[in-house]
C-alpha positions as CSV (number, residue, x, y, z in Angstrom):
1,X,150.7,70.1,142.8
2,X,151.1,73.8,142.3
3,X,149.3,73.5,138.9
4,X,146.4,71.7,140.5
5,X,146.0,74.4,143.1
6,X,145.9,77.1,140.4
7,X,143.2,75.3,138.4
8,X,141.1,74.8,141.5
9,X,141.5,78.5,142.3
10,X,140.3,79.5,138.9
11,X,137.3,77.3,139.2
12,X,136.5,79.0,142.5
13,X,137.0,82.6,141.2
14,X,134.8,82.1,138.1
15,X,131.1,81.2,138.3
16,X,129.7,78.5,136.2
17,X,127.6,79.6,133.2
18,X,124.7,77.9,135.0
19,X,125.1,80.4,137.8
20,X,124.6,83.4,135.5
21,X,121.0,84.5,135.2
22,X,119.7,83.8,131.7
23,X,119.0,87.1,129.9
24,X,115.6,85.6,129.0
25,X,114.8,85.8,132.7
26,X,115.3,89.5,132.6
27,X,112.9,90.2,129.7
28,X,109.2,90.4,130.2
29,X,106.2,89.4,128.2
30,X,103.4,91.3,126.5
31,X,100.4,90.7,128.8
32,X,97.7,92.6,126.8
33,X,94.8,90.3,126.3
34,X,94.6,91.5,122.7
35,X,98.1,90.0,122.0
36,X,98.0,86.7,120.2
37,X,100.6,84.7,118.2
38,X,103.1,87.7,117.8
39,X,100.2,90.0,116.7
40,X,98.7,92.7,118.9
41,X,95.2,93.6,117.9
42,X,94.9,97.4,118.7
43,X,91.2,97.8,119.0
44,X,90.9,101.4,120.3
45,X,92.4,104.8,120.3
46,X,94.8,105.5,123.2
47,X,95.7,101.8,123.5
48,X,98.2,101.1,126.3
49,X,100.4,98.0,125.7
50,X,100.6,96.0,128.9
51,X,103.8,94.1,129.9
52,X,104.9,91.9,132.8
53,X,108.1,94.0,133.3
54,X,109.1,97.6,132.7
55,X,109.9,98.5,129.1
56,X,110.2,101.2,126.5
57,X,108.7,101.2,123.1
58,X,109.6,102.5,119.6
59,X,108.5,101.9,116.0
60,X,110.1,102.8,112.7
61,X,106.7,102.9,110.9
62,X,104.9,106.1,110.0
63,X,101.6,104.2,110.2
64,X,101.6,104.3,114.0
65,X,102.1,106.9,116.8
66,X,103.4,105.3,119.9
67,X,105.0,106.8,123.1
68,X,108.0,105.5,124.9
69,X,105.7,104.2,127.5
70,X,103.7,102.1,125.0
71,X,100.7,104.3,124.5
72,X,99.4,104.0,121.0
73,X,97.5,107.1,120.1
74,X,97.1,106.4,116.4
75,X,97.4,103.4,114.1
76,X,96.0,103.1,110.7
77,X,93.1,100.6,110.4
78,X,93.9,97.3,108.8
79,X,97.7,98.0,108.7
80,X,100.3,96.0,110.6
81,X,103.4,97.8,112.0
82,X,106.5,96.6,113.9
83,X,107.1,97.7,117.5
84,X,110.4,97.2,119.3
85,X,110.2,96.6,123.0
86,X,113.3,97.3,125.0
87,X,113.2,95.7,128.5
88,X,114.4,98.2,131.1
89,X,116.3,95.7,133.2
90,X,117.0,93.3,130.4
91,X,120.6,94.4,129.6
92,X,119.3,96.2,126.5
93,X,117.5,93.1,125.1
94,X,114.7,93.8,122.7
95,X,111.6,92.0,121.6
96,X,109.9,92.8,118.3
97,X,106.2,92.5,118.1
98,X,103.7,93.5,115.5
99,X,100.5,95.5,115.9
100,X,97.4,95.5,113.7
101,X,95.0,98.4,113.6
102,X,91.9,96.4,114.5
103,X,89.6,99.3,114.0
104,X,87.7,100.8,111.1
105,X,87.9,104.5,111.7
106,X,91.5,105.6,111.1
107,X,92.7,105.4,107.5
108,X,95.2,107.4,105.4
109,X,94.0,109.6,102.5
110,X,92.7,109.3,99.9
111,X,90.6,106.4,101.2
112,X,89.6,108.1,104.4
113,X,88.4,111.6,103.3
114,X,87.2,110.7,99.8
115,X,85.5,107.4,100.5
116,X,85.3,105.7,104.0
117,X,84.3,108.8,105.9
118,X,80.8,108.4,104.5
119,X,80.7,104.6,104.7
120,X,79.1,102.6,107.5
121,X,81.7,101.6,110.0
122,X,82.3,98.0,110.9
123,X,80.1,96.7,113.8
124,X,83.0,95.0,115.6
125,X,86.3,95.2,113.6
126,X,88.3,93.7,116.5
127,X,86.2,90.5,116.6
128,X,86.0,90.3,112.8
129,X,89.8,90.7,112.3
130,X,90.6,88.2,115.2
131,X,88.2,85.7,113.6
132,X,89.9,86.2,110.2
133,X,93.3,85.7,111.8
134,X,92.2,82.3,113.2
135,X,90.8,81.4,109.7
136,X,94.1,82.1,108.1
137,X,95.7,79.8,110.6
138,X,93.1,77.1,109.8
139,X,93.7,77.3,106.1
140,X,97.4,76.9,106.6
141,X,97.2,73.7,108.5
142,X,98.2,70.5,106.7
143,X,95.3,68.5,105.7
144,X,92.7,71.3,105.9
145,X,89.8,70.7,103.6
146,X,89.1,73.9,101.7
147,X,85.7,72.9,100.4
148,X,83.4,75.9,100.2
149,X,86.0,78.5,101.3
150,X,85.9,81.8,99.4
151,X,87.7,85.1,99.7
152,X,85.4,88.1,99.2
153,X,87.7,90.9,98.2
154,X,87.2,94.6,97.7
155,X,89.1,95.8,94.6
156,X,92.5,97.3,95.0
157,X,93.1,100.9,96.1
158,X,91.3,103.0,93.5
159,X,91.3,106.8,93.6
160,X,92.0,107.7,90.0
161,X,89.0,109.2,88.3
162,X,85.3,109.3,89.1
163,X,82.4,107.0,88.1
164,X,79.5,108.1,86.0
165,X,76.1,107.0,87.3
166,X,73.4,104.8,85.9
167,X,70.9,107.6,86.5
168,X,72.9,110.2,84.6
169,X,71.3,110.4,81.1
170,X,74.6,111.8,79.8
171,X,76.6,108.8,80.8
172,X,78.7,107.5,77.9
173,X,77.8,104.0,76.6
174,X,79.5,101.2,78.6
175,X,81.4,103.6,80.7
176,X,81.6,101.1,83.6
177,X,83.6,98.7,81.4
178,X,86.2,101.3,80.6
179,X,89.8,101.3,82.1
180,X,89.9,105.0,81.3
181,X,90.0,107.2,84.4
182,X,88.0,109.9,82.6
183,X,85.1,107.5,82.5
184,X,85.4,105.4,85.7
185,X,87.4,105.2,88.8
186,X,90.6,103.1,88.4
187,X,93.4,101.6,90.5
188,X,96.1,103.9,91.8
189,X,99.7,103.0,92.1
190,X,99.3,101.4,95.6
191,X,96.3,99.5,94.3
192,X,98.4,98.0,91.5
193,X,101.3,97.2,93.8
194,X,99.1,95.6,96.5
195,X,97.0,93.6,94.1
196,X,100.1,92.2,92.5
197,X,101.7,91.3,95.8
198,X,98.5,89.7,97.1
199,X,98.7,87.3,94.1
200,X,102.2,86.3,95.2
201,X,100.9,85.9,98.8
202,X,98.1,83.6,97.6
203,X,100.6,81.5,95.7
204,X,103.0,81.3,98.6
205,X,100.2,80.1,100.9
206,X,99.2,77.5,98.3
207,X,95.6,78.6,98.1
208,X,93.9,76.3,95.6
209,X,91.8,79.0,93.9
210,X,89.7,77.3,91.3
211,X,87.3,80.1,90.4
212,X,87.7,83.9,90.0
213,X,84.6,86.0,89.7
214,X,84.5,89.8,89.5
215,X,82.2,92.6,88.7
216,X,82.3,94.2,85.3
217,X,84.1,97.3,86.5
218,X,87.6,97.6,85.3
219,X,89.0,98.3,88.8
220,X,87.6,95.0,90.1
221,X,88.6,93.0,87.0
222,X,92.1,94.6,86.9
223,X,92.6,93.6,90.6
224,X,91.9,90.0,89.7
225,X,94.2,90.2,86.7
226,X,97.1,91.5,88.8
227,X,96.4,88.8,91.4
228,X,96.7,86.3,88.6
229,X,95.3,83.3,90.6
230,X,95.3,81.1,87.5
231,X,91.6,80.4,86.5
232,X,90.0,82.5,83.7
233,X,88.2,85.5,85.1
234,X,84.4,85.4,84.9
235,X,82.5,88.7,85.2
236,X,79.1,88.9,86.7
237,X,77.0,92.1,86.4
238,X,75.2,91.3,89.7
239,X,78.5,92.2,91.5
240,X,78.7,95.6,89.9
241,X,79.0,98.8,92.0
242,X,75.8,100.6,92.6
243,X,76.8,103.2,90.1
244,X,75.9,100.7,87.5
245,X,74.1,97.8,89.1
246,X,70.7,97.0,87.5
247,X,69.5,94.6,90.1
248,X,67.1,95.7,92.8
249,X,68.8,93.9,95.7
250,X,71.8,94.6,97.8
251,X,75.3,93.8,96.8
252,X,75.6,91.5,99.8
253,X,72.5,89.5,98.7
254,X,73.9,89.4,95.1
255,X,77.1,88.0,96.5
256,X,75.2,85.3,98.4
257,X,73.3,84.3,95.3
258,X,76.4,84.1,93.2
259,X,78.2,82.0,95.7
260,X,75.4,79.6,96.1
261,X,75.7,78.9,92.4
262,X,79.3,77.7,92.8
263,X,80.3,74.1,93.4
264,X,81.4,73.0,96.9
265,X,84.6,71.1,96.0
266,X,88.3,71.1,96.9
267,X,88.9,74.5,95.4
268,X,88.5,78.0,96.7
269,X,86.7,80.9,95.1
270,X,88.0,84.4,94.8
271,X,85.3,87.0,94.3
272,X,86.4,90.6,93.7
273,X,83.8,93.4,93.9
274,X,82.9,96.6,95.7
275,X,81.6,98.3,98.8
276,X,79.0,97.9,100.4
277,X,79.2,94.1,99.9
278,X,80.2,94.1,103.5
279,X,76.8,95.3,104.7
280,X,74.1,92.8,105.4
281,X,70.4,93.6,104.7
282,X,68.4,95.2,107.5
283,X,67.1,91.9,108.6
284,X,70.7,90.6,109.0
285,X,72.2,87.3,107.9
286,X,73.1,84.5,110.3
287,X,76.8,84.5,111.5
288,X,77.6,87.8,109.7
289,X,78.2,91.1,111.5
290,X,75.9,93.9,110.3
291,X,79.0,95.6,108.8
292,X,82.4,93.9,108.5
293,X,85.7,95.7,107.7
294,X,86.2,96.0,104.0
295,X,89.2,98.2,103.1
296,X,90.7,98.4,99.7
297,X,92.5,95.2,98.7
298,X,91.1,93.5,101.8
299,X,87.9,91.7,102.6
300,X,86.4,88.7,104.4
301,X,86.4,84.9,104.2
302,X,83.2,82.8,104.0
303,X,82.5,79.1,104.0
304,X,79.7,77.4,102.1
305,X,78.5,74.0,103.2
306,X,77.2,71.2,101.0
307,X,73.7,72.3,102.0
308,X,74.6,75.8,100.5
309,X,74.6,77.5,103.9
310,X,77.1,80.3,104.0
311,X,78.9,81.4,107.2
312,X,81.2,84.3,107.9
313,X,84.8,83.3,108.8
314,X,86.3,86.7,109.6
315,X,87.8,89.8,108.0
316,X,91.3,89.9,106.6
317,X,93.1,93.1,105.5
318,X,95.8,93.2,102.8
319,X,98.4,93.6,105.5
320,X,97.1,90.6,107.4
321,X,97.4,88.3,104.4
322,X,101.0,89.5,103.8
323,X,102.0,89.3,107.5
324,X,100.6,85.8,107.9
325,X,102.6,84.7,104.8
326,X,105.8,86.3,106.1
327,X,105.3,84.8,109.5
328,X,104.6,81.3,108.2
329,X,107.6,81.4,105.8
330,X,109.9,82.9,108.5
331,X,110.4,86.2,106.5
332,X,109.9,88.6,109.4
């Protein structure tokens, strides 16, 4: 009898685990409307992260500047960074989210000062990147028919050397074909690394790339070589940078013309070329923004119908391709 009383007393003194508030109840949620599927699309400077409960914020990345209160004063465009959220009343519990610089006006050097500062900025980078994120999800779904999909990629990071120009009478013969940085601009170390890794990402995502087309410039062809998607690389002079492009039409229009020559089958096309292939003609082009984000080793996705109608399916930076792969394969 004494033993029974003792057991009952213990049961009375200790609460059931069901009576203890779940720690999840003490954590909050990210309530920013720009937050979707673990990714926060930071679409402006001085971006304040919104939450349902009080929290503090930190990040280990040098690509973002964030205050303890969650005010992002700087994040590099097209890059994705981790942010740790510590819930004030959550017994020290943390939530890790990721943030994308969904802008087109904050890049690191040498890209910013030497190149993008003079380029036309994207019309609506937030909308373009969000659409691209949805397209990545569509392409990852089992049973998705990839007919007509193509990735229009800007060559890898390239800051070594300077191009000659077609209007320079002293330009060496065939300089644009050269992989010598004394004759034409070439990939830098990051361009080589990111191009190589992008190839791994494409393979991990099982993209059925059946055609690879590049400009004649070494930096574009070398990007495709490092991606190593499988098919033999075909070069097309219509995709050349303006420094040696002998057509009288825009790079965007040349891209459209090249793509309309490709079959619409169960394979994807990878096209690697140059800025400003992201700028439509003055009269515009249905479904495309006037200017889409087009950072090095990033680009946009298009879809061609059987009737040869081409539609814009959103922009995707190098970091987005990689992050999507890591998320899908549980590598985060």
